[in-house]
N, C-alpha and C positions, 0 to 999 in steps of 0.2 A: 501424525496430524499435518505435517508439512507437505504431504503428497496427496492432498484432497483438493478438489475444485473449490475455489473461493472467489469472492467478489470484493474488489477494492471499492470502497464507498468514498466518493468525492463530493464535497459541497461546492456548488457553483457559486462563486462570489463576484462574478462580473458578467455582464451581458443580459439579454432578455430573459434568461431562465434563472436569474440570480435567486438564491435561496433554495433551489431545488437540488436534489441529489442526482448524481450520475454514477452508474455502476460499470466497472470494467472487470471482466471475468478472466481468471488465470487458472492454470492447472495446479498451482501450489502457492502456499504462503510466501515461499522464497521468491517466486517470480513476481508476486504482487508487491513485495517490499522493494525489489530491484526497480520496478517501474515507479514506485513511489519516490525512490531516490532520484530518479531521472526528472520527475515533474515537480519535486519539492521546490517551492519558491515561485512556481508559476502563478501569475497574478489572477488567473481565471479560476483556480481551484484551491480548495483546502482539503488536505488529507483528513478523512473523518474516521475511518476504521476499516477492518477486514471482517467480512461475514462468510459463513459457510453458505452452501447453495440453498439452504432453507431460511436464511435471514438471521441466523443466530450469530451474535457478535463474538468473534474469536480474538480480535485485538482492537482495543479501544483507541481513542484519539491520542491520548498522551503517550502511550506505549508505542503506537505506530509512528508518531512523529519523532520519538526518540530513536527508534530503529532506523528511520529513513534519514536522520541527520548524521548518523555515524557512518564513516566510510566502510565500504565493503571490505571484509578481511582479506588479506593477501593469502594466496595458497601457500601452504607449508612446504618447504623444500625438504626432500628426503636425501640424506647422504648415506652412501653405502659402500 
């Protein structure tokens, strides 16, 4: 499921399009979450969810914001 095209749904909360949704497309859920981490706290947008290309909700508001508020995990070091 992580390797399918998805849309990050953003609610515009400032400016002339306030209250409308904006969609940003990504190749995977992981990429959408990484972008969400980058823009989380931006005063223009609220992270609203992640949908598949047909508009089916894959990750809702609460879970998305939880994922985007946690730091990205550090890569595991392998000792050999």
